[in-house]
C-alpha positions as CSV (number, residue, x, y, z in Angstrom):
1,M,0.0,0.0,0.0
2,Q,2.8,2.4,0.8
3,I,4.4,1.7,-2.6
4,Q,1.1,2.5,-4.4
5,A,0.7,5.7,-2.5
6,I,4.2,6.8,-3.3
7,L,3.7,6.0,-7.0
8,S,0.4,7.9,-7.1
9,S,2.1,10.9,-5.4
10,L,4.9,10.8,-8.0
11,L,2.4,10.6,-10.8
12,V,0.6,13.7,-9.5
13,L,3.9,15.6,-9.3
14,L,4.9,14.6,-12.8
15,T,1.6,15.5,-14.4
16,G,1.2,18.8,-12.5
17,A,-0.6,20.1,-9.4
18,V,-3.8,21.2,-11.3
19,V,-5.1,19.5,-14.4
20,S,-8.6,20.0,-15.8
21,Y,-10.4,19.3,-19.1
22,Q,-13.0,21.4,-20.7
23,Q,-15.2,21.1,-23.8
24,V,-15.4,24.2,-26.1
25,S,-17.3,24.5,-29.3
26,G,-17.2,27.0,-32.1
27,V,-18.6,27.7,-35.6
28,V,-16.7,28.0,-38.8
29,G,-15.8,31.5,-39.8
30,Q,-16.5,33.0,-36.4
31,S,-14.3,33.7,-33.3
32,V,-14.0,31.2,-30.5
33,L,-12.8,31.8,-26.9
34,L,-10.8,29.3,-24.9
35,P,-11.0,30.4,-21.2
36,C,-8.1,30.4,-18.9
37,T,-7.3,32.5,-15.8
38,Y,-5.1,32.5,-12.8
39,S,-5.0,34.4,-9.5
40,V,-2.8,37.5,-9.3
41,A,-3.1,38.0,-5.5
42,G,-0.7,40.8,-4.6
43,G,-0.5,42.0,-8.2
44,E,2.1,39.3,-9.1
45,V,1.8,38.3,-12.8
46,T,3.7,35.5,-14.4
47,T,4.6,34.0,-17.8
48,M,2.3,31.6,-19.6
49,C,1.8,29.9,-23.0
50,W,-0.8,28.4,-25.2
51,G,-0.1,25.3,-27.3
52,Q,-1.9,22.7,-29.4
53,G,-2.1,19.2,-27.9
54,Q,-2.1,18.0,-24.4
55,C,0.0,19.8,-21.8
56,P,3.5,18.3,-21.6
57,T,5.7,18.1,-18.6
58,N,7.4,21.4,-19.4
59,K,6.2,24.5,-21.3
60,C,3.8,24.0,-24.3
61,S,3.9,21.8,-27.4
62,N,3.3,23.4,-30.8
63,E,3.4,26.9,-29.2
64,L,0.7,29.4,-30.4
65,I,1.3,32.4,-28.1
66,W,3.4,33.5,-25.2
67,T,3.1,36.3,-22.6
68,D,5.3,37.6,-19.8
69,G,2.2,38.6,-17.8
70,S,1.9,42.1,-19.2
71,R,2.3,41.8,-23.0
72,V,2.5,39.3,-25.7
73,T,6.0,38.2,-26.5
74,F,5.4,35.5,-29.2
75,Q,2.4,35.0,-31.6
76,K,2.5,32.2,-34.2
77,H,-0.4,33.8,-36.2
78,K,-2.4,37.0,-36.0
79,R,-5.6,34.8,-35.5
80,Y,-4.4,33.9,-32.0
81,K,-4.9,36.8,-29.6
82,L,-5.1,37.4,-25.8
83,K,-7.9,40.0,-25.5
84,G,-8.4,39.7,-21.8
85,N,-6.8,41.9,-19.1
86,L,-3.4,40.3,-18.6
87,L,-2.7,42.2,-15.4
88,E,-5.7,40.7,-13.8
89,G,-4.7,37.1,-14.8
90,N,-7.1,36.8,-17.8
91,V,-5.1,34.9,-20.4
92,S,-8.0,33.4,-22.4
93,L,-7.2,32.6,-26.0
94,T,-9.3,34.0,-28.9
95,I,-9.1,32.2,-32.2
96,E,-10.4,34.5,-34.9
97,N,-12.0,33.1,-38.2
98,A,-12.1,29.5,-36.9
99,A,-11.8,26.7,-39.3
100,K,-12.6,23.0,-39.1
101,A,-8.9,22.2,-38.9
102,D,-8.7,24.2,-35.5
103,S,-10.6,21.4,-33.8
104,G,-8.5,19.4,-31.2
105,L,-6.8,19.7,-27.8
106,Y,-5.3,23.0,-26.5
107,C,-3.1,23.6,-23.5
108,C,-3.1,26.6,-21.3
109,R,0.0,26.6,-19.1
110,V,0.6,29.2,-16.3
111,E,4.1,29.0,-14.9
112,L,4.0,29.4,-11.1
113,R,6.8,29.3,-8.6
114,G,7.8,26.0,-7.1
115,W,8.5,22.5,-8.4
116,F,5.8,21.0,-10.5
117,N,3.5,23.9,-9.4
118,D,2.3,25.1,-12.9
119,K,-1.3,25.5,-13.6
120,K,-2.3,23.4,-16.6
121,I,-5.7,23.4,-18.3
122,T,-6.4,21.2,-21.3
123,L,-9.4,22.1,-23.5
124,S,-11.0,20.1,-26.3
125,L,-12.1,22.3,-29.1
126,E,-14.8,21.3,-31.7
127,I,-15.4,23.6,-34.7
128,K,-18.8,23.0,-36.2
129,P,-20.1,23.9,-39.7
130,V,-22.5,26.8,-40.1
131,A,-26.0,25.6,-39.4
132,P,-28.5,26.4,-42.2
133,S,-30.8,29.2,-41.2
134,P,-34.6,28.5,-41.1
135,F,-35.0,32.1,-42.6
136,P,-33.8,33.2,-46.0
137,T,-30.7,35.3,-46.0
138,Q,-30.5,38.8,-47.4
139,S,-28.5,37.5,-50.5
140,A,-31.2,34.9,-51.1
141,I,-33.9,37.5,-50.9
142,T,-32.1,39.8,-53.4
143,Q,-31.5,36.9,-55.9
144,F,-35.2,36.0,-55.7
145,K,-36.3,39.6,-56.3
146,T,-33.9,39.8,-59.3
147,L,-35.2,36.6,-60.8
148,Q,-38.8,37.7,-60.2
149,D,-38.2,41.1,-61.9
150,T,-36.5,39.4,-64.9
151,R,-39.6,37.1,-65.3
152,M,-41.9,40.0,-65.2
153,Q,-39.9,41.9,-67.8
154,L,-39.8,38.8,-70.1
155,T,-43.6,38.4,-69.8
156,S,-44.3,42.0,-70.5
157,S,-42.0,42.2,-73.6
158,P,-43.3,41.4,-77.0
159,C,-42.9,37.8,-78.2
160,H,-40.2,37.2,-80.8
161,C,-41.8,34.0,-82.1
162,G,-40.0,31.6,-84.5
163,P,-41.3,30.0,-87.6
164,T,-44.4,27.9,-87.6
165,D,-44.9,24.3,-88.8
166,G,-47.5,23.1,-91.2
167,N,-50.2,23.1,-88.6
168,G,-49.7,26.8,-87.7
169,T,-48.0,25.9,-84.4
170,V,-45.2,28.2,-83.4
171,T,-41.8,26.5,-83.2
172,Q,-38.6,27.8,-81.6
173,S,-35.3,26.3,-80.9
174,S,-33.4,26.7,-77.6
175,D,-31.1,29.2,-79.2
176,G,-34.0,31.3,-80.3
177,L,-35.6,31.1,-76.9
178,W,-32.3,32.4,-75.4
179,H,-32.1,35.2,-77.9
180,S,-35.7,36.1,-77.1
181,N,-35.0,36.2,-73.4
182,Q,-31.9,38.3,-73.9
183,T,-33.8,40.7,-76.2
184,G,-36.6,41.0,-73.7
185,V,-34.2,41.8,-70.9
186,S,-32.3,44.4,-72.9
187,V,-35.5,46.1,-74.1
188,A,-36.9,46.2,-70.6
189,Q,-33.7,47.7,-69.3
190,E,-33.2,50.5,-72.0
191,P,-34.5,53.8,-70.8
192,Q,-37.5,55.3,-72.8
193,P,-37.3,59.1,-72.6
194,V,-40.4,59.6,-74.7
195,L,-42.3,61.5,-72.0
196,A,-39.4,63.9,-71.3
197,K,-38.9,64.5,-75.0
198,G,-42.6,65.4,-75.4
199,I,-42.4,67.8,-72.5
200,Y,-39.4,69.5,-74.0
201,V,-41.1,69.9,-77.4
202,S,-44.3,71.4,-75.8
203,I,-42.2,73.9,-73.9
204,G,-40.3,74.9,-77.0
205,I,-43.6,75.5,-78.9
206,L,-45.1,77.5,-76.1
207,V,-42.0,79.7,-75.9
208,A,-42.1,80.3,-79.8
209,V,-45.8,81.3,-79.6
210,L,-45.1,83.7,-76.8
211,L,-42.2,85.3,-78.6
212,S,-44.3,85.6,-81.8
213,L,-47.1,87.4,-79.9
214,L,-44.6,89.7,-78.2
215,V,-43.1,90.7,-81.7
216,V,-46.6,91.4,-83.1
217,V,-47.4,93.6,-80.1
218,I,-44.1,95.5,-80.5
219,I,-44.7,96.1,-84.3
220,K,-48.3,97.3,-83.8
221,R,-47.2,99.7,-81.0
222,H,-44.5,101.0,-83.3
223,L,-46.9,101.6,-86.2
224,Y,-49.4,103.2,-84.0
225,L,-46.9,105.7,-82.5
226,R,-45.6,106.4,-86.0
227,S,-49.0,107.3,-87.4
228,K,-49.7,109.4,-84.4
229,L,-46.5,111.4,-84.9
230,Q,-47.3,111.9,-88.6
231,K,-50.8,113.3,-87.8
232,L,-49.3,115.7,-85.2
233,S,-46.7,117.0,-87.7
234,M,-49.4,117.6,-90.3
235,V,-51.4,119.6,-87.9
236,S,-48.5,121.7,-86.9
237,L,-47.5,122.4,-90.5
238,N,-51.1,123.4,-91.6
239,G,-51.7,125.7,-88.7
240,P,-50.6,129.0,-90.4
241,Q,-52.4,128.2,-93.6
242,I,-55.7,127.6,-91.8
243,G,-55.3,131.0,-90.1
244,A,-54.8,132.7,-93.4
245,L,-57.8,131.0,-94.9
246,Q,-59.9,132.1,-92.0
247,S,-58.8,135.7,-92.4
248,A,-59.6,135.6,-96.1
249,A,-63.0,134.3,-95.4
250,E,-63.7,137.0,-92.9
251,E,-62.6,139.7,-95.3
252,R,-64.8,138.2,-98.1
253,V,-67.8,138.2,-95.8
254,Q,-67.1,141.8,-94.8
255,A,-66.9,142.7,-98.5
256,E,-70.2,141.0,-99.3
257,D,-71.8,142.9,-96.4
258,N,-70.6,146.2,-97.8
259,I,-72.0,145.3,-101.2
260,Y,-75.4,144.6,-99.7
261,T,-75.3,147.9,-97.8
262,I,-74.6,149.8,-101.0
263,E,-77.4,148.1,-102.9
264,E,-79.8,148.8,-100.1
265,N,-78.8,152.5,-100.1
266,F,-79.2,152.6,-103.9
267,Y,-82.8,151.3,-103.7
268,V,-83.7,153.7,-101.1
269,M,-82.5,156.7,-103.2
270,E,-84.6,155.6,-106.1
């Protein structure tokens, strides 16, 4: 019994004071966290390492990352990171963009003072494939909408039918169907600026009509003012002549009055 107890004690010393196993699972393409912490009572930090495989007697096998307790001193790949607070003893390993090949055993070894006193944690990591979602993804919805729009365009486009057989039935080869589909899609996608062109033509006609009316009004106004000026000039020129005619007429009336007076006197004398 004493020999068995001694052998058991030696086995514990050789394998380490603390050994534990944990199961961790992750998903392909996502980050996975392998937890590992140690006590920093009194603010004393220490070195530690992460490796692939079961924890060996000393250090880590297939080393992935090392820290001196305050910063990372070795990093095999940028996917392996220590994102926890090292000064508080959080040395959990984060594997970014996990792959199926990352599955397996991982060792967290914290080097503590004393013989065979290191803290060792062995974790079993399983990376699972992405589970199919019960709901359609955004890309699937976009592809469905695109396919639906294409079908609507094809049904609304005119039929480019092929030749008919003797019974009047339309026949068309696969090449013809493909050409018809391509034509329908291209026609549906071409812009049709007919409405905009009609609006521009209407605006142009309206502007031309308004300009024509403005020119006519200006010409009429000019002719009216011109005729008015001519009449005023004629009146101003004929003013002296009219005064002379009026004087001559008055003299003639006066002469006729004198003649009538002489004739009256002549008859009285007789």
